[in-house]
N, C-alpha and C positions, 0 to 999 in steps of 0.2 A: 711822491708817496714813499714811505719807508718806515721801518721799525722804530727808528729814532727821530723821524721827522713827522710828516703829515699822515694821519690816518683818517678814514672817512667811514661814516655809517649812512644808511639810507632808510628812511621811514616813509611809508605810504599812508595817505589819508584820503578816503573817499566816503563811503557809507560807514566804514570802520577805519581804525588806524592800526598800524602794526610796524614793527621794526623788520625791514626786509633784509638788512645786512647790518650786523654789529660792526663796531669799529674795526677796520682792516686797512692794510696798505696794499692788498692784492687787487690791482686794477682790473684783472679779469673777473674777480668776484663782484666788484662794483658794477662793471659793464654788464654782467649777466643779470644782476639785480635790477638795473635800470631797464634792460631789454624786457624783463618780465613784468614791468608795470603796464597798466592799462587804465585809461580814463573811465571813471564810473558814473559820472554825472552828478555826484554829490561832493560836497567839500566840507570835511570835518577838520578844520584848521586847528582847533584847540586840542583835539585828539592827537593830531600829528605832532604838535609842539610838545605835548606831554610824553608821547612815545619817544620822540627825539631826545628829550631831556633824560629819559632813562638810560640812553647810551652814554651819557656824560656822568654817570654815577662815579663816585670816587674810586670804587674798586675796579672800574673799567678804563680809567684814563691814566696817562703818565703824570706823575707829580710835576708841577711846574710848567706843563704844556698849556698853551692858550686854548681855551674852549670856544669854539666858534660854531654857530648854527646858521644855516641858510634855509629859510622856508620859501618854497617856490609855489605860487598858486595862480590859477587863472580865474579865480572867482572869490566870492564872499562865503562865509560859513553858512551852509544850507541845511545842516543836520546836527542834532544834539546841541542846540543853542544857536547863538548868532555871533556877530563879530565882536560883541562885548566879551563873550567867552574866549574868543581867540586872543583878544587883547589881555585878558586876565592870565591866560596860559603863557603868553609871551612875557608878562611881568615876572612869572616864576622862573622862566629861562634866564632872564636878565639878572634876577636876584641870586641865581646860582653862580654868577660871575661870568657867564658866557656872553660873548658878543653875539648879537642877533641881527642878521641881514634879512630883511623882508623884501622879497622879490616877487613882483607880480606882472601879469600881462592880461590883455583882454578885459574881462569883467572884474578884475581885482579892484578893490576900492583904495584909492590913494590915501585917504584919511586913516583907514584901518592899517595899511602898511606902515604909515608914519608912526602910528601909536604902538605898533608891535615892535618896531625897529629900535636898536640901540641908538643913543644920542651921539651926534646930531642926526636926525632923520634925513637931512640933505645928503648925508654920506651913506647911511645904512638902509635906506628905503629906496628901491628902484622900481619904477613901473614903466613899461613900454606898451605900445598899442597892440602888439601881437608877438607870438613866439619868434618869428623871423627877426623882428627888431631886437628882441632880447638876445638872441644868438649873436647878432651883429655886435651888440654892445659888448658882450663878453669876449669876442674875438678881435675887436678893434680898439685896443688901448684902454680897457677898463682897468682900474687900479685895485680890483678885488684882491689879487694875490698880495699886493703891497699892504693892504689893510688888514689882512689876517696874520701879519707878523706881530711880534711883541711890541712894536712901536706904535703909539697912537697915531691916527691919521693927522697929517699936517694941513690938509685942505679938503673941502668937499669933493666928491666924485664929480667929474665933468664928462658927461656923455658926449660922444662925437656927433650927435644929432639930437633934436628935441625929443624928450620923453613925453609920452601921453600923460595927461593928468586926469583923464576920465575915459571910460570905455568909449571906443569908436563905433 
């Protein structure tokens, strides 16, 4: 993280969606924002994607910097629409020029993640059986950081273990 390198924002989506932290390189601000999150039982994916897109507005980003969004969910859209609304919101994110990683675990739907993700979905959509498997994925050789560089990915992600394709 840094003023001239990577900046991160955080958006929450449950019964409502909101930007919890605007783009920043202050890791303590991001850590505090994450620590303040709580699961609410609802999943408003389209609202989260739309709120996240607001953090990538031209006045808020550095010119020439790649725009990358990761949506992390443990379920399907359960409020203010359905997964088709989430897919439509994801299309707006991608139309803005942002790369979109769709990351899910547990009850997330693989087909929805694939439809939301940038192409190819074999690279930009990731689903694991549970949060522990997802944490293991990101700490044991995932190419996520390589993929968010200016260079296009050379090959699909290869997880160090089988990824779940349906809820367990």
